[in-house]
Each structure stands twice: as structure tokens, then as C-alpha cells.
N, C-alpha and C positions, 0 to 999 in steps of 0.2 A: 267375715267376708271371704268367700272362696278365692277371689282373684284380688290379690293385693297390688294396687297400683299407686305409685308415689308421685307420678308426674302426669301432666295433661298431654293430650295428643300433640299440641303445638310446640312441645318442648323436646321433640325427638332430635336425634343427630342429623336428620335430613333437613332441618331448618337452616336456611342460609340467608345471609344479608345480601341484598342486591349490590353488586359491585359498581363502583363509579365507572362511568363510561370512559372518561379520560382522567389521568392524573395531572395535577397542576404543577408547574415548576416551583421549586422550593423557595424561590425569591418572592413569589406572590403570597399575599395573605391567605391563610388557610380558610377555605370556604366553610360556611356553617354546615355541620353534618346533618344528614337527613335521619328521620327516625328509623330505628332498626326494626323492620317488619319481619316477623317470623314466617317467611314464605318458604315453602318446600321447593326443591328443584323442579318438580312437576308444575307447581303453581306459577313459577317464573316463566317456564316454557309456555304455558297456556296464556298468560298475560301478554307476553311479547308477540305471540302468534296471532292472538284474537282480539285483544282489548286495548292495548296501549296505542297512543297516537303514532302515526308514521308520516314521514315526509313524502314528497313526490317520487322519490327513488325507492320507497319501501323501507327506509331505515327507521328504526324505532327512535322517537325523539321525546319520549315521556317515560319517567320512572313510575313504578307502582304507587309510590306515595303521592306523586303528582296526580295520578288518576283518581285516587280516593279524595284528594282535596278538590279536584275539579268537580266531581260528582256531589260531594257534600255542599260545596258553595252554591252550585246551581240549584239543588233541591231546596236548600234553606232559603233561597231567594223568594220562594212562594210566600213566605211569612209576611212580606211587605204588602201583598195583595189585600190582606185582611187587617193588617195593623201597620200603617206607615211608620210608626215609632218603634216597631219591633227591633230587638237587638239580634239581628241575623247571625252575628258571630257566635252567639250562644248555641243556636241550633246547628250551625255549621260545625262547631267543635264537637257537639254530641253525635251528629251523624257520622263525622269522620272517625270518632272514637269507636262507634259500633262496628264500622266496616274494618278498620285496621286492627281491631281486637278479634276480628272474624266471628263476632257475635251475631251479626246480621248481614245479609247480602241481598241487594235487589236483583231483579232478573237481568240477564245479559245485556239487552239493548240499553238499559239505564246506565250500566257501567261503561258501555262502549260510547254512548252518544250524548250523555248529559254534559252540558257546557260546551258542546261542539256544534259545528254548523248544521249537521243533519238534525240533531235534536229530537229524534223519534225514540221514545223511551218505553213503548209497550211491546210485549212479547207476542201477544196473540190477538187475533181479530176473527170475526165471523162476517161473511158477506152473503147477501141474499142472491139466489139464482132463480129468477122467475122463468116461466114457460114461454119465452120468446127469444128470437135470435138476438134482438137488441139487448135484452137483459143479460143473456149469456156472455156476449162479447164485451159488454160494459163491465161485467164481473171479472173477465179475464184481464182487462186493462187495469182495473182497481187492484187485482192481485199482483200485477207487475209492480205497481207503485208501492204496495205494502212490502213485498219481498225486497225491493230495492232499498227500502228504509230499514230493513233488518227484522221485520216481523214475520210471523207465520199465519196461515189462514185456514179457516174451517168453512165447509160448505155442506148444506143439505141439497142433494139433487132430487129430492122427493117430489118437488113440484113439476118436474119435467115429465111430459107425456111419454109413455113407453114406446119402444121401437115398434115400427110398422103401424103406428097409430096415424090417423088422418091429420094432415096439415091443411086446413081449409084455405089459407091464403094462397097456397101454390098448387093445391089439388094433389100434392105429393104425400109421402109418408115420412114419419119421424124416424130418425136414427137412434133415438133413445139416450138416456142419461150417461151410459158408460162410454159411448162414443164422444160425448162432449167432455167427459173427464179427461180424455187423452189430450184435448186442446189445452186444458189447464196444466196438465203434466208437462207438455212440451214447453209451454211458456215459462214454467218454473225452472226447467232445465237450463234455459238460456240466461237466467238472471242469477247472479251471485249477490246475496244480500249485503249491501253496504260494504262489499269487499271482505267481509268477515264470516258470514254464515250462509250456508246453502238453504234455499227456501224449502219449507215444509208445508204440507197440506193435510187436512183431514177431510175425507169424503164420506158422507153418511147417506144411507138410503133406508127409508122406512121398510119394515118387513112386509107391509101390505101393498107395496108398489108392485105392479105386474112384472117388472124386470128384476125382481129380487134374486132369482136364481142365477142370472147372468152376473149380477153384482157380486154375489158371494164368491163366485169362481173367477172373478176378473183378475185376481193376482195369483192365480194358480201357477202361471208361468212367471218366474221371478224377473224377467226382463220388462214386464208391463207395469205401468203406473208406479215407477220407482220413487217418485216424489210425493206419493200419497200414502198415508195410513188410511185404512178403510174400516168402518164400523157399521154394523147393522143396528138400526133403531128398533128394538123389540118393544111391542106394545103390551099392555096388560091383557088385552083381548087375545093376543097371540099366546101369552103364557098360560092363560086359562084353557085355551084350546089344547096346548101341549099337555097340561096336567090331565085332561080327560081323553087324551089321544084322539082328538077331533080335528076338524078342518076349520079354517078361518077364511074370511073374505079378502080378495085382492081388489083394490080400489084404483080406478083410473083417475089420476089427479086432474086431467083436463076436464072431465065431465063429473067427477066426484061420484061416479056410479060403479057398482060392482062389475068387475070384468072377469071374475073367475074365483076359484077356491083352491087352496092347497092344504095338504095334510101337514099340520104343524110339526109333527115328529120328523117328517122328511126334510123340511127346511132346517130344523134344529140340528139334525144329524149331519147335514151338509156343512153347516157352519163349523161344527166341531171337527169334522174330518179335514176341512181346509186349514183350520187353525192348528190342528195337529201337524199338518204337512209343513207349514211355513209361518205360523204365528198370526195369520190374518184370514178372515176379518176378526176384529174385536167386536164386542157388543156393548151397547148402551141401553139402558132402560128408560126410554124417552118419556113415558108417562110419569115415572118416578121423578125424573128431572123437572118436569113441569109442575109436579106437586109442590116442589120447593122453589119454584120460580118466584122471586121476590116482587116482581112487577108484572103480574098477569094482565093487568089492564093495558099494558103497552104492547104485548104480543106474546106468542108462544115461542119457546126455545126449540129450535130445530137441529142445532149443531153444536159442536164443541171446538176448542182449539186443537192443534195437531196431536197433542199427547192425551187429550181426553179429560183433563182435570178441570177445565173451565168451560162449562156450558154458557153460551152467550146468545143474546138476541141478535138479529141482523144489524150490522154496523156497530155493534158493541166491541170495545176492547177492554182488556184488563191488565192491570199492573200488579206484578207479583214480586214477592220477596220472601226470604226464608231465614228463620232463626236457627242458629247452630246450637242444638241441644247439648252437644259435648262441652260447651262453654257454660252451661247452666247448672254446674255442679259445684259443691264445696266439700271440703274434707273436714270431717268431725272425728277426731281421734284416728283410728286406723280404717275408717270407713268413709265412703263417699255418699252424699245425698243430694237430692235436687234442691237447688237454691231458688225457691219460688219467689222470694222477694226480688231477687235480681231479674228473674224471668219476667215478672210483672213490669218492671221498668223497661226492659228491652221491648216487650210487646207494645207498650204505650208509645215509645219513641218510634218504633217501626211503623205503627199505624199512621202516625203523623207524617212520617217520611213518605209513605205510599200515597196518602191523600195529597200531599204537596206535588207529587209526580204528576197527578192529573192536571194540575194548573200550569205547570211549566213545560208540559209535553208539547211537541210539534206534531200534530196529527197529519197522516198522509192524505186524508179526505175530510172535507167539511162535514159530511154525514156522520163520520166516525166521531169527530170532536163533539158534535151535538148530542149524539146518543150516549157517549161515554160520560160527558159532564152532566147529563140528565139523571143517570143512575149512580155514577161515582163508585162503581164496583172496584174493590181492591181484593187481593188474595194473599194474605199472610199465611205462610206455612212453616215447615220445619225441615231441617236436615240434621245429620249427626245423631239420629235416634239409635242406631245400632251401636255407635261408640258410647252413648250414654248408658246403654244396658251393660256394656263391658265394665264401665266404672262401677256400676251398682252391683255387679256380679249376678246378673239375671240373664239366663239363656233367652234368645230371641223366640224360640219355639216353646214357650211356657205360658201357663195361665197368668203368672205374675207380670210377664212382659205385656200381655194383652191388656191387663188392668192398668198398667202404667201408661200405655199408649192412650187409652181413653181418658185417664185422669189428667194427663198433660194437655191433651187437646181441648178438653173441657175448660181447663184453666185458661189456656190461650184464647179460646173463643170468648169466654166471659170478659177477660181483660180487654180484648179487642173491641167488643161491643160497647163496653163502658167508655173506652177512649173515643169511639166514634160518636157516642152521645155527647160527650164533653166537647168535642170539636164542633158538633152541630150547634151548640149553644153560642159559640163565637162566630161560626162561619155559615150557619144555616143548614137545614136538612137537605137531602138530595131532592132535586126538583120534581122527580116523578113519585114523590112520597104519597100523594093523594091517590087512593085506590090500591096502594101496595099492601103487602101482608102486614106491614107495621101500622097501617092506618086503621086502628081499632081502639076502642075506649081503653085507656090505661096502658096502651102499648108504648114501647120505647120510640124515640125520635132520633134515629141515627143520621150521621153525615153520609154514610155509605150503604148502598143496598145490600152488599155482601162484604164481609171482612176477611174470610178465611178460605184458603185453597191449599191443598197439598200437591205441589208441583214437582216434577223431576228436577233435580238440581245437579245435573251432570257436571258442567264446567264450574259453576260457582262453588260446588262442594270441593272441587280440586283446589280452587283458590283458598278456600277456608280450611283445607286440610282435614276434612271429616268425611264420614260416610254419606251416601247420597239419600236424600229424602227420608222416607220411612222404610227403606229397603234394608235387608240384612247386608252384612259385609259381602262384597262380590268375590274377593279373593284375599287370602291371608298374605300371599306373596305373589308377585308376578314379575316378568322380565320386561324392562323398558328398553326399547331400541334408541340409541343415540347416534351421534355423528360417526361416520365411517363404519357403520354396522356394529359398533361396540354395544355391549349389553350391560345394563345396570340392574341389579336385583333390588326391587322395591319390596319392603315388608311393612306390614301394619305396625306402627310404633308401639302400640300397647302389647302386641304379641312379642315383639322383639324385646321389650323391657322385661316382661314376665319370663321369657325364655332365658334371658340372662340372669335374672334373679334366682331362678330355680335350677340353673346349671345344665340345661339341655340345648342351649343355643350353639349352633355351628353353621358355617357357610354352606356345608354340604346339605344340612337339613333344610335350610332356607331354599336352596336350589331345588331340592326334591319337592318341596311344597309348591314352588313356582311352576313346576311342570304340570301340576293338576289344580292348583289354586286352593284346594281344600285340605284339611288335616286327615280326612278319612283314609285309613289304610297306611298312614305314616307311623313307623315304629319310633319309639323313644320319646313320645309326648304323653304325659299323664292323661288318663281318660277325663279327669275333671276339667282340664284345660280344653280338651277337645269339645267338651259339652258347652262351653261358653263361646268358643271361637268357631261357631257354625256358620257356614257361608250359605248363599242363596241356593247353591246346588245341594246342600245337605238337608234342606227344610222341605217338608211335604206341603202340598198345595193347600191343605186345610189351614195350616198355620199362617200361610201367606194371606189367605182370604180373611181369617179371623183378625189379623192385624189391620188389614185394609178397612174392615168393618168397624174396628175400634176407633180409628181416626175419623172415618166417614160420619159416625154418629154425631160428632161435634164440629163438623166442617160444613160451612154454608154451601160451597160449590161442590167439587168432587175431589177424589183422591187418586193421584197418579201412582200406580204401582204395577210392577210386573209380577205375575204369578208364574214362578219358575217350575218347570217340570223336567225330570231326567229324560234322557233320550229314550229310555225304555217305557215311558208312559204310553198309555193306550188312548185311542179315541174316546173310549168310555170314561177314562179319567178326566179328559177335557170336558165331556158332557156333564159329568158330575160337578165339576168346578163351576160351570155356568149356573147350574141349578142351585148350588150352594150360595153363589154370589147373589142370585135373585132373592133367596130366602133370608140372606143376611142384610138385605136392604141397601145393597150397593147401587151406585148409579151407573156403573159400567165395570168392565173387566178386560184386561189385556193379558193374554197368556203367551208364554214362549217355551217351547220344548227344545231342550238342548240339542244342538246339531241339526235343527230342522231346516236351516237355510243352506242352500247348496254351496255358497261361497265360504262357509265356515270351515276352518281348518285347525288342526292342532297347533298350538303356539309353542312348538318345539322345533328349533331350527328355522330355516327359511323356505323349505320345500315340503310339499305333502309327502308323508312317508308312504312307501309302497309296501303293502302287507303281503307276505308270503305265508300260506298255510303251513303249519307244521306237518311233518310226514305222518302217514297213517301208521298207527302202532301195530305191532305184530299180534298182540293179544288184546281182545276187547270182550266186554261182557254187555249183555243187553236183553231186550225183550221184543216180542212181536205182538202186534195187535191187529185185529181185523176191523175194517170199516165198511159199512154197506153204502155204496155209492149208486148213482143213477143207473149205471150199466153193469152192476155186479158187485164183486167183493174186491177190496183193496187191502193187501197185507203190508203193514208198515213195521219195519225193524229199526230200532234205535239202539245204538251201541255207545259205550263209554269206555274211557281208560282212566288212568290216574289223574289226568288233568280235567276231566269232565266229559261232557258229550263230545263225540268225535265223528260220528257218521250216521247217516240214515239212508236206507234203501227200501224199495218197494217191489212188490210183485202182485200180479192180478190173478183172479180166479178164471175158471174156464169160460165164464160168460163174456170175457173180453175186457173192455175198458180202453184206456189210453196208455199202454205200457211205455211207449217211447217218451211221452211227455212226463209221465210219473218218474221214470228213471232219471231223466234230465233234472227234474226238480230235486230228487234225492241227492244227486251228485253235487248240485250247487249248494244245497243245504249243508252237505258234508264239508265242502270247502269253506263255507262261511263259519261253521262251528270250529274247525281247526285253525281258522284265521283269528279266532278270538272275538267274533261278533257276538254281542249279547243275544242270548236265546230269545228274549222278549222282542227284540227288533225283528228277528226272523218270523216269530209267531204273528206279529202285527202285519207283516207283509203277506202272509198266506191266508190268515183267517178272513172270512167274508167273501172270498172269491167264489163266484157262482158258475155253474155249468148248466147249459141248456138241457142236457140229458137228465139232470136231477129235477124231475118234474115236481116233486114234492120234497120237503125236508126229511131226510132220512136220519134215523137216530142210531148211534153206535154207543152202547153202554150209557144210554141216557143223554148223549151229546147229539145235537142237531148237526147234520153234515150237509154242506151245500155243494161240494165238489171234491175232487182228489186233493188239490192244494189246501182246501179248507180242512179236510180230514187230517192231513199231515200237520198243519199248524195246531189244530186242537189236540192231537195226540202228543205232540212235543210239549204243549202246555201242561197236559195232564202228567206227563212223565217227569218233568222237572219240578212239579208241585209249586208252581208260581201262584202265590195267594192272590185272590181277587180283591185286595185292599191296597190303598195307596202306600207306597214305600219311600224310604229315603233313597237318595242316589245310590244306584247299585252298579253303575258302569265303572270301568277301571280308571278312566280319566274324563272329567268334563271337557267338552270341546270349547275352545276359546277362539273367538274371531280375531283376526289380525287387522290392525289399523292400516288403512292404505297409505297413510302419510308417514308414520314412524315405525310401523310393524309391531306395535305393542298390542296389549289385550283390549278388546272391545267389550264393554258391558252393554247388555240389552236392557233398555229402560223404557217401558210404556210405548212400544212400537218404534223406538229410536235406538241408536247405538251411540256410545260416547267412549272416547279413549281417555283414560286418566293419565296417560303419559304426555300427550301433546294437546289435548282439548278438542280433537276432531270430533264432530258429531254429525249425524245424519238421521233424518226421519223418513219413513216410507219403506 
């Protein structure tokens, strides 16, 4: 094995035992000691801020062990519903063991609310929005109740008539779905979920809705709809039209009649362009989702939860939980291998846990309780997958890792289904079984309509001390802000252990890594170690999509995963990723290009650095090329020095042109180059700009030119020989968002952000 690891993640020096709140006088009997939970400093911070009970003054009155016992006891109580003679303590003990060993964690609302007065245990809901004022504002009220209880909501606004459409009852005109989304957004902003979580929404619009272009651009300005993630529901008809470069019909939902046509490529390119700019909208393949709808006789799926991994019918909720794969390994000699026997036991116990949650849950609406209990959907997923690969010595971006992802999820799915069938023998099949996909001769008869989901595990993975979901490691090391602006260096425990064993560990090395999060470009680390400890920033989008597809193949619902791109990625890269996702049979895809959100800043110090371009060198070398533009000839000179490209200037032929604007562009490009801006970023800004004087596309050395800026961008691209293939991260430092609460690093995860330092999270 290339990476020799002798200890598990949970055995690092960062594990600490929760301190007693108060010490007892020596004269009193010594109290019974509580179990020593291997919680990291980050995990304790997250638990105390977000999960543990607090009194009226906000003081924490519960220890982590108390929380796990509270949850285990409450969930085990469901056993009495089906067997009044059941030994509840047996199940309580096993549920407690799973959680305190960090082998399984339920979703956050279950940890927060089980055994407490609120009692709402579900993470995600979907509400219907019908085409009437009464329905819209009833949904707003229901949203408020759900957010107050700690849940997130998803909506499809596809049933609402488009803007400027007729409103027969008032003889007026409709304001359209986007205007009503702002009502939901404002309502969400005023409600803090259960005092612990900020509300999150998913807004979805079908690609054949007449207002689709307005929807796609609705979050172009980052101050709009900040409590929404948005996704376009792409249909098979749309994808067929895209493949043949054709048009498709727009359908008015009020009349169900055609109201126009759009060129599919125009819409698709707009989605890719906006996603390149700020990560939204995402896309879901709605027909593919309904292909796998387990209860089509009940209705069509129109929306998902806020992170996109849980397609749900109107009024459905889902209860999620995740197995920590980093705990599903055993050591054989000097190697680690997957402990499938132990994994099978954990899957079976976890499925029982989640089925119990459905029965002891306090639902925010009677309609939700009815629909949830009729389908009994659960979503068992995983976390710690990247850590598991490190134990096994398998790089994340490798064929073997893809194979392992599929093998593990297939095993989990099989065990989960078998357990659901066994539960059905004692407790009964789900009520909506008749007419479902299981209602066929010789088919299985499960307790639950679905059993598996790959959810984002931001805060519960912090508690468990493992990597998130099926994501790669986000950062090898990062800086965590603590009280009085002190800083603590956090480092991945496996990397720290190996660095110590191989003799290249030093505090200065860890701080250098923390400045950029990745090992790329760091001297003193063996290449074979760099190969295994690759972060999300180091991995090309193809491998991200391949991994998502490997897990999706054996997952009932969907897979939450961020497809990371470097800042230098192009709109065309985004477009290709969408097509690859469709061809890979994914149900949706969320992309994030590093640094594309305006509020993102370097996580070095507390202020944004001011960049000053280096001085122009005395001696340069370069070349001049001519481009034919709409109003004549443009001569473009590009010069370099020892540090790379350093300046660009232009001149025009006798026919005229725009010399002032071209000179200004050249000066700004020169400043950007000497300030260290990646050439690809400059190229992306210039390419594609059109000029009215260019009545037809001109070609320069076989290159189509649309304007002076377009010519400049294309010739820079040619000069630096940037390949037209996806590449690993090529910027000097990945940009890291700062947590607004503790100043630590924020990870982007399926349209949301989470801080591993304090547990802050936000979607939208």
C-alpha cells in the first residue's frame, strides 16, 4: 500500500473529551463519569452552537452524550408501536452506539429535535404551488411553519401562469412566477428555523415555461433571491432539440397550449453562462426523475429539496441519515480493507432507525404526515468516502475509486432493500404500494418506497470527524478563527500522521498549505503523497461527474455533489459538464466555479488584499498579429518577460476602427497581466463580445472574430497555447470563502456553504 496509515481518523490529537461544566467539591461523592466521546474541537463547537439544548438565557444545558442518549431513546420508542413487548433498551443501546462511534448520523433536525418539545425530525419537504392567489399564499404560510420547525422547502413554480398573462377574475394581468418567488424569499428571511438553522428553499421552473429566460437570469444579481437555490427542470424533449440544434415548444400552464418556441441551444448556453458567473441555476432532468418515481400512481414529481438530492411529491418529506465509510474499514496486516460484514450490520440498523423516525416524528402539517406515512420514504447515504479512499491508498480521481464507489453503494442499496423487506413482514408494506413500481409479479414488498439518498453532510460530517458525503477532501489544512481573533491551524489527521511518519511535517509547511488548501505547488512533499491527497480544487470536472454517476447508479433518489471548477474554467467547460451529466444518467448537477461569487475573498488575513501590478520591464520580447475586424485591420502586439506575459497594445490600419477603445483595452489587459491575473480569466472576459460594425463573422488565421475585444482575447489564447481540454487547477491559490460568524473557510456544497470550523451553513 502506498499510504501507510496506522490509526483511524477519530484517533488524532485533535480529539478531546468534553470538559465538565462545573467541578464538584471534594467532600461530595464523585459523580459517575460520562463516556469519553472522541469529539474534535470543531465538533464540540458545532454541537454547542447548533445542536445541544439551551435554557431561556441561551446557556447550553446538555452535553453531547446527553444529546445522543436523548435521540437514541426517542427513536427506539417507535418499537413499541409494533410490538408492545419489545425490549426498547436493546434498540436504544444500539442506536446510541452507532452515533457515539460516529458510524451513522441522522440528519440535523433529528439530532436537534428528537425527544424535545418541537419534535420535528425531517430535513426536507416539497410544497405544491397552484395557479391561484389562495394557493400561493397558503404555500407561503406553510413554508413559514416548516422553516420554524427546522426544515427546508422545495417548490415548482411551473404551474403559475407567465407574466403579462390574463387573470380572468380581475381582468388584470399576471406578474409571473419570479415575482411570487420574492414573496417566499422575504418570508424565509424573517424566520430563523427553530433558533438553529436559517431557512432554505429550492425553486424550480420547467424549461418549457414561457418565463424560463427570466427565471434563468433571476439570480444574476447576487442580492436577489438569496434564500433560494434555483434549478431548471430540463425535459427529454428539450435535450433532443438541443442535440439536433432545433427549437422546442413553450407551454402556457394556464391553458396547456403552445405559447411560443425557443432555440434549445440559446437557452442551454444562457444556463451555462449564468452558472459560470455565480453557480446558478443548477439543472435537474425532470423526466429522468419521474422515470424512477416509485409511486407514479400518486402523482408526478415536480421539485426537490433545497440541495437537490431528494425528489419529492407535493407534501412529501424525507428523513435522511448517513453512514461514515471511514469507520467501515479493518486492518489486515499492513493494509486496510473494507469491512463489508460490519457495513451490512450498520446499514440494517440505520434503515430501522430511519423507519422509526417516520413514526415518532411531529409533522408541521397534517397533509405532510399523511403523504409521508403513505410512502414512507427514507434516504440512507454515506459520508467519509474520501477518507475511506485514503485508507485504501486509492486516489479519488482514478478508475479504481469510481469502481469502489459503485461497489459500495450497490452493497448498501442491496442491504437497505433487504432490511426494508424484512421490516415490512413485521410492520407492513408502505400504504401506497398498490400501483407502485414494486407492484409487479415476483417483485419485492418493501416497507419504504425509497431507501437510499446521497445527501450533503456538512455539519454532521464535522461531528463525525470525516469528509463530507461523496466529495473529495475540500482542504488539507485550513485556518480556523477562534476567540479574540486567534487562529488555529487545522490539518487533516491522516495527512498529519503520514507527514510525521515520513519526516516532512513542520508547522511552516502546514501554514503554507492552509493558505491555499491544496498541496499543488508546495515543495517538500513527495509526489506520491500529493497523488493521494488531492482536493476538490485539484480534480477535473470529468472525475467529479464520474463519481456522482457511480453512486447514482445504485441510489433510489439522487446524489448531492458539487462539480468543482477552477476559476479559469470557461463557459464551454460548464456546457460540456451538463452534457456529460445527461449522458451519464444523472438526475441533476450543481456546479461551482472557484471565485465566482462576489463575496468570496482570500482566506489570508482579515482584509481583501490590494493588488499592485509589477512595474513594466525594460526589455520585453513578443509578437504582432493582424486581425480583420468589421471596420478594417487591428494589429495586436503581445510581449513577455522572464515572468510571463506582461503587456498588450494595439494599433489600427488606415481604415479606422476604434483606436481609443482598443488602446484602453490593451492598457487594462497589461495591468491585469502584471498583477498576476490568470490569462484564462482575461480571455473569458474578452471572447464573445460582439460589435455592430462586424456585420459578419470575420476570420483571422482561421479564427472567427466578432469585435476588437474578441480578437484580442482569441489572439491571447492562441499566444499562450491554452489547450481546449479540461485541466486541473492552474491558478496560484484557490479562493476560499470566509465564514461570517467565525471567519473560517467555507466549503461550497450543492448550492450551499458550510463552515467546518463552527457549523455555519446557508443555502441559496
